[in-house]
Structure formats: C-alpha cells, structure tokens
mmCIF file of the N, C-alpha and C atoms, coordinates in Angstrom:
data_MODEL
# 
_entry.id   MODEL 
# 
loop_
_atom_site.group_PDB 
_atom_site.id 
_atom_site.type_symbol 
_atom_site.label_atom_id 
_atom_site.label_alt_id 
_atom_site.label_comp_id 
_atom_site.label_asym_id 
_atom_site.label_entity_id 
_atom_site.label_seq_id 
_atom_site.pdbx_PDB_ins_code 
_atom_site.Cartn_x 
_atom_site.Cartn_y 
_atom_site.Cartn_z 
_atom_site.occupancy 
_atom_site.B_iso_or_equiv 
_atom_site.pdbx_formal_charge 
_atom_site.auth_seq_id 
_atom_site.auth_comp_id 
_atom_site.auth_asym_id 
_atom_site.auth_atom_id 
_atom_site.pdbx_PDB_model_num 
ATOM 1   N N  . UNK A 1 1  ? 112.307 85.215  107.566 1.00 0.00 ? 1  UNK A N  1 
ATOM 2   C CA . UNK A 1 1  ? 112.340 86.167  106.583 1.00 0.00 ? 1  UNK A CA 1 
ATOM 3   C C  . UNK A 1 1  ? 113.784 86.421  106.058 1.00 0.00 ? 1  UNK A C  1 
ATOM 4   N N  . UNK A 1 2  ? 114.726 85.896  106.687 1.00 0.00 ? 2  UNK A N  1 
ATOM 5   C CA . UNK A 1 2  ? 116.097 86.099  106.284 1.00 0.00 ? 2  UNK A CA 1 
ATOM 6   C C  . UNK A 1 2  ? 116.421 85.304  104.912 1.00 0.00 ? 2  UNK A C  1 
ATOM 7   N N  . UNK A 1 3  ? 115.623 84.175  104.738 1.00 0.00 ? 3  UNK A N  1 
ATOM 8   C CA . UNK A 1 3  ? 115.703 83.310  103.432 1.00 0.00 ? 3  UNK A CA 1 
ATOM 9   C C  . UNK A 1 3  ? 114.831 83.869  102.439 1.00 0.00 ? 3  UNK A C  1 
ATOM 10  N N  . UNK A 1 4  ? 113.887 84.749  102.569 1.00 0.00 ? 4  UNK A N  1 
ATOM 11  C CA . UNK A 1 4  ? 113.025 85.106  101.474 1.00 0.00 ? 4  UNK A CA 1 
ATOM 12  C C  . UNK A 1 4  ? 113.771 85.819  100.563 1.00 0.00 ? 4  UNK A C  1 
ATOM 13  N N  . UNK A 1 5  ? 113.334 85.775  99.342  1.00 0.00 ? 5  UNK A N  1 
ATOM 14  C CA . UNK A 1 5  ? 113.904 86.441  98.147  1.00 0.00 ? 5  UNK A CA 1 
ATOM 15  C C  . UNK A 1 5  ? 112.824 87.035  97.322  1.00 0.00 ? 5  UNK A C  1 
ATOM 16  N N  . UNK A 1 6  ? 113.097 88.252  96.709  1.00 0.00 ? 6  UNK A N  1 
ATOM 17  C CA . UNK A 1 6  ? 112.236 88.785  95.841  1.00 0.00 ? 6  UNK A CA 1 
ATOM 18  C C  . UNK A 1 6  ? 112.517 88.429  94.423  1.00 0.00 ? 6  UNK A C  1 
ATOM 19  N N  . UNK A 1 7  ? 111.849 88.929  93.516  1.00 0.00 ? 7  UNK A N  1 
ATOM 20  C CA . UNK A 1 7  ? 111.933 88.522  92.057  1.00 0.00 ? 7  UNK A CA 1 
ATOM 21  C C  . UNK A 1 7  ? 113.455 88.512  91.562  1.00 0.00 ? 7  UNK A C  1 
ATOM 22  N N  . UNK A 1 8  ? 114.096 89.483  92.104  1.00 0.00 ? 8  UNK A N  1 
ATOM 23  C CA . UNK A 1 8  ? 115.649 89.588  91.738  1.00 0.00 ? 8  UNK A CA 1 
ATOM 24  C C  . UNK A 1 8  ? 116.464 88.444  92.225  1.00 0.00 ? 8  UNK A C  1 
ATOM 25  N N  . UNK A 1 9  ? 116.044 87.748  93.074  1.00 0.00 ? 9  UNK A N  1 
ATOM 26  C CA . UNK A 1 9  ? 116.851 86.553  93.544  1.00 0.00 ? 9  UNK A CA 1 
ATOM 27  C C  . UNK A 1 9  ? 117.802 87.057  94.836  1.00 0.00 ? 9  UNK A C  1 
ATOM 28  N N  . UNK A 1 10 ? 117.729 88.312  95.130  1.00 0.00 ? 10 UNK A N  1 
ATOM 29  C CA . UNK A 1 10 ? 118.502 88.768  96.178  1.00 0.00 ? 10 UNK A CA 1 
ATOM 30  C C  . UNK A 1 10 ? 117.813 88.631  97.543  1.00 0.00 ? 10 UNK A C  1 
ATOM 31  N N  . UNK A 1 11 ? 118.505 88.194  98.589  1.00 0.00 ? 11 UNK A N  1 
ATOM 32  C CA . UNK A 1 11 ? 117.763 88.082  99.828  1.00 0.00 ? 11 UNK A CA 1 
ATOM 33  C C  . UNK A 1 11 ? 117.303 89.396  100.299 1.00 0.00 ? 11 UNK A C  1 
ATOM 34  N N  . UNK A 1 12 ? 116.125 89.344  100.961 1.00 0.00 ? 12 UNK A N  1 
ATOM 35  C CA . UNK A 1 12 ? 115.587 90.533  101.537 1.00 0.00 ? 12 UNK A CA 1 
ATOM 36  C C  . UNK A 1 12 ? 116.501 91.242  102.539 1.00 0.00 ? 12 UNK A C  1 
ATOM 37  N N  . UNK A 1 13 ? 117.163 90.456  103.328 1.00 0.00 ? 13 UNK A N  1 
ATOM 38  C CA . UNK A 1 13 ? 118.022 91.055  104.346 1.00 0.00 ? 13 UNK A CA 1 
ATOM 39  C C  . UNK A 1 13 ? 119.107 91.838  103.678 1.00 0.00 ? 13 UNK A C  1 
ATOM 40  N N  . UNK A 1 14 ? 119.600 91.330  102.504 1.00 0.00 ? 14 UNK A N  1 
ATOM 41  C CA . UNK A 1 14 ? 120.768 91.997  101.814 1.00 0.00 ? 14 UNK A CA 1 
ATOM 42  C C  . UNK A 1 14 ? 120.188 93.287  101.110 1.00 0.00 ? 14 UNK A C  1 
ATOM 43  N N  . UNK A 1 15 ? 119.041 93.181  100.619 1.00 0.00 ? 15 UNK A N  1 
ATOM 44  C CA . UNK A 1 15 ? 118.420 94.320  100.076 1.00 0.00 ? 15 UNK A CA 1 
ATOM 45  C C  . UNK A 1 15 ? 118.190 95.530  101.143 1.00 0.00 ? 15 UNK A C  1 
ATOM 46  N N  . UNK A 1 16 ? 117.761 95.051  102.245 1.00 0.00 ? 16 UNK A N  1 
ATOM 47  C CA . UNK A 1 16 ? 117.426 96.016  103.382 1.00 0.00 ? 16 UNK A CA 1 
ATOM 48  C C  . UNK A 1 16 ? 118.817 96.656  103.839 1.00 0.00 ? 16 UNK A C  1 
ATOM 49  N N  . UNK A 1 17 ? 119.868 95.881  103.815 1.00 0.00 ? 17 UNK A N  1 
ATOM 50  C CA . UNK A 1 17 ? 121.157 96.311  104.249 1.00 0.00 ? 17 UNK A CA 1 
ATOM 51  C C  . UNK A 1 17 ? 121.703 97.325  103.195 1.00 0.00 ? 17 UNK A C  1 
ATOM 52  N N  . UNK A 1 18 ? 121.480 97.141  101.987 1.00 0.00 ? 18 UNK A N  1 
ATOM 53  C CA . UNK A 1 18 ? 121.954 98.062  100.955 1.00 0.00 ? 18 UNK A CA 1 
ATOM 54  C C  . UNK A 1 18 ? 121.148 99.401  101.046 1.00 0.00 ? 18 UNK A C  1 
ATOM 55  N N  . UNK A 1 19 ? 119.839 99.180  101.169 1.00 0.00 ? 19 UNK A N  1 
ATOM 56  C CA . UNK A 1 19 ? 118.955 100.362 101.359 1.00 0.00 ? 19 UNK A CA 1 
ATOM 57  C C  . UNK A 1 19 ? 119.339 101.270 102.500 1.00 0.00 ? 19 UNK A C  1 
ATOM 58  N N  . UNK A 1 20 ? 119.610 100.594 103.658 1.00 0.00 ? 20 UNK A N  1 
ATOM 59  C CA . UNK A 1 20 ? 120.008 101.365 104.822 1.00 0.00 ? 20 UNK A CA 1 
ATOM 60  C C  . UNK A 1 20 ? 121.314 102.025 104.602 1.00 0.00 ? 20 UNK A C  1 
ATOM 61  N N  . UNK A 1 21 ? 122.204 101.331 103.828 1.00 0.00 ? 21 UNK A N  1 
ATOM 62  C CA . UNK A 1 21 ? 123.537 101.990 103.596 1.00 0.00 ? 21 UNK A CA 1 
ATOM 63  C C  . UNK A 1 21 ? 123.446 103.215 102.753 1.00 0.00 ? 21 UNK A C  1 
ATOM 64  N N  . UNK A 1 22 ? 122.566 103.085 101.722 1.00 0.00 ? 22 UNK A N  1 
ATOM 65  C CA . UNK A 1 22 ? 122.338 104.198 100.863 1.00 0.00 ? 22 UNK A CA 1 
ATOM 66  C C  . UNK A 1 22 ? 121.671 105.374 101.606 1.00 0.00 ? 22 UNK A C  1 
ATOM 67  N N  . UNK A 1 23 ? 120.720 105.070 102.432 1.00 0.00 ? 23 UNK A N  1 
ATOM 68  C CA . UNK A 1 23 ? 120.071 106.104 103.173 1.00 0.00 ? 23 UNK A CA 1 
ATOM 69  C C  . UNK A 1 23 ? 121.055 106.751 104.086 1.00 0.00 ? 23 UNK A C  1 
ATOM 70  N N  . UNK A 1 24 ? 121.875 106.152 104.886 1.00 0.00 ? 24 UNK A N  1 
ATOM 71  C CA . UNK A 1 24 ? 122.820 106.717 105.715 1.00 0.00 ? 24 UNK A CA 1 
ATOM 72  C C  . UNK A 1 24 ? 123.935 107.470 105.072 1.00 0.00 ? 24 UNK A C  1 
ATOM 73  N N  . UNK A 1 25 ? 124.372 107.041 103.940 1.00 0.00 ? 25 UNK A N  1 
ATOM 74  C CA . UNK A 1 25 ? 125.519 107.505 103.269 1.00 0.00 ? 25 UNK A CA 1 
ATOM 75  C C  . UNK A 1 25 ? 125.333 108.547 102.235 1.00 0.00 ? 25 UNK A C  1 
ATOM 76  N N  . UNK A 1 26 ? 124.129 108.641 101.610 1.00 0.00 ? 26 UNK A N  1 
ATOM 77  C CA . UNK A 1 26 ? 123.847 109.388 100.622 1.00 0.00 ? 26 UNK A CA 1 
ATOM 78  C C  . UNK A 1 26 ? 122.687 110.336 100.885 1.00 0.00 ? 26 UNK A C  1 
ATOM 79  N N  . UNK A 1 27 ? 121.591 109.782 101.197 1.00 0.00 ? 27 UNK A N  1 
ATOM 80  C CA . UNK A 1 27 ? 120.396 110.633 101.345 1.00 0.00 ? 27 UNK A CA 1 
ATOM 81  C C  . UNK A 1 27 ? 120.412 111.526 102.430 1.00 0.00 ? 27 UNK A C  1 
ATOM 82  N N  . UNK A 1 28 ? 120.735 111.008 103.678 1.00 0.00 ? 28 UNK A N  1 
ATOM 83  C CA . UNK A 1 28 ? 120.760 111.871 104.889 1.00 0.00 ? 28 UNK A CA 1 
ATOM 84  C C  . UNK A 1 28 ? 121.740 112.968 104.786 1.00 0.00 ? 28 UNK A C  1 
ATOM 85  N N  . UNK A 1 29 ? 122.983 112.666 104.398 1.00 0.00 ? 29 UNK A N  1 
ATOM 86  C CA . UNK A 1 29 ? 123.976 113.847 104.282 1.00 0.00 ? 29 UNK A CA 1 
ATOM 87  C C  . UNK A 1 29 ? 123.428 114.847 103.278 1.00 0.00 ? 29 UNK A C  1 
ATOM 88  N N  . UNK A 1 30 ? 122.966 114.564 102.166 1.00 0.00 ? 30 UNK A N  1 
ATOM 89  C CA . UNK A 1 30 ? 122.394 115.533 101.226 1.00 0.00 ? 30 UNK A CA 1 
ATOM 90  C C  . UNK A 1 30 ? 121.271 116.327 101.865 1.00 0.00 ? 30 UNK A C  1 
ATOM 91  N N  . UNK A 1 31 ? 120.449 115.715 102.554 1.00 0.00 ? 31 UNK A N  1 
ATOM 92  C CA . UNK A 1 31 ? 119.319 116.473 103.296 1.00 0.00 ? 31 UNK A CA 1 
ATOM 93  C C  . UNK A 1 31 ? 119.943 117.390 104.294 1.00 0.00 ? 31 UNK A C  1 
ATOM 94  N N  . UNK A 1 32 ? 120.905 117.084 105.129 1.00 0.00 ? 32 UNK A N  1 
ATOM 95  C CA . UNK A 1 32 ? 121.621 117.947 106.059 1.00 0.00 ? 32 UNK A CA 1 
ATOM 96  C C  . UNK A 1 32 ? 122.244 119.091 105.320 1.00 0.00 ? 32 UNK A C  1 
ATOM 97  N N  . UNK A 1 33 ? 122.916 118.931 104.170 1.00 0.00 ? 33 UNK A N  1 
ATOM 98  C CA . UNK A 1 33 ? 123.528 120.045 103.456 1.00 0.00 ? 33 UNK A CA 1 
ATOM 99  C C  . UNK A 1 33 ? 122.347 120.892 102.917 1.00 0.00 ? 33 UNK A C  1 
ATOM 100 N N  . UNK A 1 34 ? 121.318 120.349 102.452 1.00 0.00 ? 34 UNK A N  1 
ATOM 101 C CA . UNK A 1 34 ? 120.125 121.260 101.996 1.00 0.00 ? 34 UNK A CA 1 
ATOM 102 C C  . UNK A 1 34 ? 119.559 122.063 103.129 1.00 0.00 ? 34 UNK A C  1 
ATOM 103 N N  . UNK A 1 35 ? 119.359 121.407 104.297 1.00 0.00 ? 35 UNK A N  1 
ATOM 104 C CA . UNK A 1 35 ? 118.822 122.323 105.372 1.00 0.00 ? 35 UNK A CA 1 
ATOM 105 C C  . UNK A 1 35 ? 119.793 123.435 105.803 1.00 0.00 ? 35 UNK A C  1 
ATOM 106 N N  . UNK A 1 36 ? 121.177 123.158 105.734 1.00 0.00 ? 36 UNK A N  1 
ATOM 107 C CA . UNK A 1 36 ? 122.041 124.288 106.068 1.00 0.00 ? 36 UNK A CA 1 
ATOM 108 C C  . UNK A 1 36 ? 122.033 125.311 104.968 1.00 0.00 ? 36 UNK A C  1 
ATOM 109 N N  . UNK A 1 37 ? 121.993 124.956 103.702 1.00 0.00 ? 37 UNK A N  1 
ATOM 110 C CA . UNK A 1 37 ? 121.817 125.942 102.745 1.00 0.00 ? 37 UNK A CA 1 
ATOM 111 C C  . UNK A 1 37 ? 120.537 126.750 102.834 1.00 0.00 ? 37 UNK A C  1 
ATOM 112 N N  . UNK A 1 38 ? 119.541 126.130 103.224 1.00 0.00 ? 38 UNK A N  1 
ATOM 113 C CA . UNK A 1 38 ? 118.127 126.671 103.382 1.00 0.00 ? 38 UNK A CA 1 
ATOM 114 C C  . UNK A 1 38 ? 118.202 127.688 104.367 1.00 0.00 ? 38 UNK A C  1 
ATOM 115 N N  . UNK A 1 39 ? 118.835 127.302 105.477 1.00 0.00 ? 39 UNK A N  1 
ATOM 116 C CA . UNK A 1 39 ? 118.805 128.110 106.648 1.00 0.00 ? 39 UNK A CA 1 
ATOM 117 C C  . UNK A 1 39 ? 119.755 129.447 106.507 1.00 0.00 ? 39 UNK A C  1 
ATOM 118 N N  . UNK A 1 40 ? 120.833 129.309 105.671 1.00 0.00 ? 40 UNK A N  1 
ATOM 119 C CA . UNK A 1 40 ? 121.676 130.309 105.340 1.00 0.00 ? 40 UNK A CA 1 
ATOM 120 C C  . UNK A 1 40 ? 121.095 131.163 104.119 1.00 0.00 ? 40 UNK A C  1 
ATOM 121 N N  . UNK A 1 41 ? 120.020 130.662 103.496 1.00 0.00 ? 41 UNK A N  1 
ATOM 122 C CA . UNK A 1 41 ? 119.600 131.481 102.431 1.00 0.00 ? 41 UNK A CA 1 
ATOM 123 C C  . UNK A 1 41 ? 120.300 131.409 101.096 1.00 0.00 ? 41 UNK A C  1 
ATOM 124 N N  . UNK A 1 42 ? 121.036 130.161 100.981 1.00 0.00 ? 42 UNK A N  1 
ATOM 125 C CA . UNK A 1 42 ? 121.823 130.019 99.750  1.00 0.00 ? 42 UNK A CA 1 
ATOM 126 C C  . UNK A 1 42 ? 121.234 129.127 98.795  1.00 0.00 ? 42 UNK A C  1 
ATOM 127 N N  . UNK A 1 43 ? 119.938 128.999 98.728  1.00 0.00 ? 43 UNK A N  1 
ATOM 128 C CA . UNK A 1 43 ? 119.197 128.004 97.771  1.00 0.00 ? 43 UNK A CA 1 
ATOM 129 C C  . UNK A 1 43 ? 119.031 128.842 96.435  1.00 0.00 ? 43 UNK A C  1 
ATOM 130 N N  . UNK A 1 44 ? 119.097 128.158 95.338  1.00 0.00 ? 44 UNK A N  1 
ATOM 131 C CA . UNK A 1 44 ? 118.861 128.774 94.079  1.00 0.00 ? 44 UNK A CA 1 
ATOM 132 C C  . UNK A 1 44 ? 117.505 129.205 93.965  1.00 0.00 ? 44 UNK A C  1 
ATOM 133 N N  . UNK A 1 45 ? 117.214 130.174 93.007  1.00 0.00 ? 45 UNK A N  1 
ATOM 134 C CA . UNK A 1 45 ? 115.908 130.682 92.800  1.00 0.00 ? 45 UNK A CA 1 
ATOM 135 C C  . UNK A 1 45 ? 114.940 129.520 92.354  1.00 0.00 ? 45 UNK A C  1 
ATOM 136 N N  . UNK A 1 46 ? 115.519 128.604 91.581  1.00 0.00 ? 46 UNK A N  1 
ATOM 137 C CA . UNK A 1 46 ? 114.707 127.442 91.142  1.00 0.00 ? 46 UNK A CA 1 
ATOM 138 C C  . UNK A 1 46 ? 114.266 126.657 92.269  1.00 0.00 ? 46 UNK A C  1 
ATOM 139 N N  . UNK A 1 47 ? 115.079 126.290 93.210  1.00 0.00 ? 47 UNK A N  1 
ATOM 140 C CA . UNK A 1 47 ? 114.575 125.522 94.353  1.00 0.00 ? 47 UNK A CA 1 
ATOM 141 C C  . UNK A 1 47 ? 113.655 126.360 95.205  1.00 0.00 ? 47 UNK A C  1 
ATOM 142 N N  . UNK A 1 48 ? 113.895 127.613 95.309  1.00 0.00 ? 48 UNK A N  1 
ATOM 143 C CA . UNK A 1 48 ? 112.902 128.404 96.080  1.00 0.00 ? 48 UNK A CA 1 
ATOM 144 C C  . UNK A 1 48 ? 111.481 128.372 95.497  1.00 0.00 ? 48 UNK A C  1 
ATOM 145 N N  . UNK A 1 49 ? 111.480 128.503 94.254  1.00 0.00 ? 49 UNK A N  1 
ATOM 146 C CA . UNK A 1 49 ? 110.185 128.378 93.544  1.00 0.00 ? 49 UNK A CA 1 
ATOM 147 C C  . UNK A 1 49 ? 109.518 126.946 93.666  1.00 0.00 ? 49 UNK A C  1 
ATOM 148 N N  . UNK A 1 50 ? 110.344 126.000 93.636  1.00 0.00 ? 50 UNK A N  1 
ATOM 149 C CA . UNK A 1 50 ? 109.693 124.611 93.751  1.00 0.00 ? 50 UNK A CA 1 
ATOM 150 C C  . UNK A 1 50 ? 109.200 124.317 95.071  1.00 0.00 ? 50 UNK A C  1 
ATOM 151 N N  . UNK A 1 51 ? 110.003 124.965 96.286  1.00 0.00 ? 51 UNK A N  1 
ATOM 152 C CA . UNK A 1 51 ? 109.489 124.751 97.616  1.00 0.00 ? 51 UNK A CA 1 
ATOM 153 C C  . UNK A 1 51 ? 108.244 125.464 97.803  1.00 0.00 ? 51 UNK A C  1 
ATOM 154 N N  . UNK A 1 52 ? 108.079 126.746 97.210  1.00 0.00 ? 52 UNK A N  1 
ATOM 155 C CA . UNK A 1 52 ? 106.818 127.522 97.292  1.00 0.00 ? 52 UNK A CA 1 
ATOM 156 C C  . UNK A 1 52 ? 105.664 126.771 96.641  1.00 0.00 ? 52 UNK A C  1 
ATOM 157 N N  . UNK A 1 53 ? 105.920 126.196 95.470  1.00 0.00 ? 53 UNK A N  1 
ATOM 158 C CA . UNK A 1 53 ? 104.861 125.527 94.751  1.00 0.00 ? 53 UNK A CA 1 
ATOM 159 C C  . UNK A 1 53 ? 104.447 124.255 95.440  1.00 0.00 ? 53 UNK A C  1 
ATOM 160 N N  . UNK A 1 54 ? 105.367 123.593 96.212  1.00 0.00 ? 54 UNK A N  1 
ATOM 161 C CA . UNK A 1 54 ? 104.966 122.423 96.923  1.00 0.00 ? 54 UNK A CA 1 
ATOM 162 C C  . UNK A 1 54 ? 104.289 122.667 98.223  1.00 0.00 ? 54 UNK A C  1 
ATOM 163 N N  . UNK A 1 55 ? 104.467 123.853 98.790  1.00 0.00 ? 55 UNK A N  1 
ATOM 164 C CA . UNK A 1 55 ? 104.008 124.128 100.111 1.00 0.00 ? 55 UNK A CA 1 
ATOM 165 C C  . UNK A 1 55 ? 102.410 124.217 100.177 1.00 0.00 ? 55 UNK A C  1 
# 
C-alpha cells in the first residue's frame, strides 16, 4: 500500500501523513478551545443557536 497512488499522483502514505498532521495541529486544538469556551459559557449567540438546531 505504500506505493499506491491516488489520482493526484501523491502516495497514499504521504497523504495520510499530511492528514494526520492537519488533524493533530489544527483540528484537535480548535476543538479543545471550543470545548473550553462552551464550558465557560463564552460561545456566541450564533453558535448557541446552531448547537440547539443540530441537537
């Protein structure tokens, strides 16, 4: 599987490495900040409305 390539011509292992890097360095820290703000009650009214409509 290391040699497999998708349409873009980039090896799958390289794509997975990039995806893991984005997840760990961008997505998870933003989620942690969101949870802190939610716990402290510092979410905007717009976010609160969206949370209620998705629940």
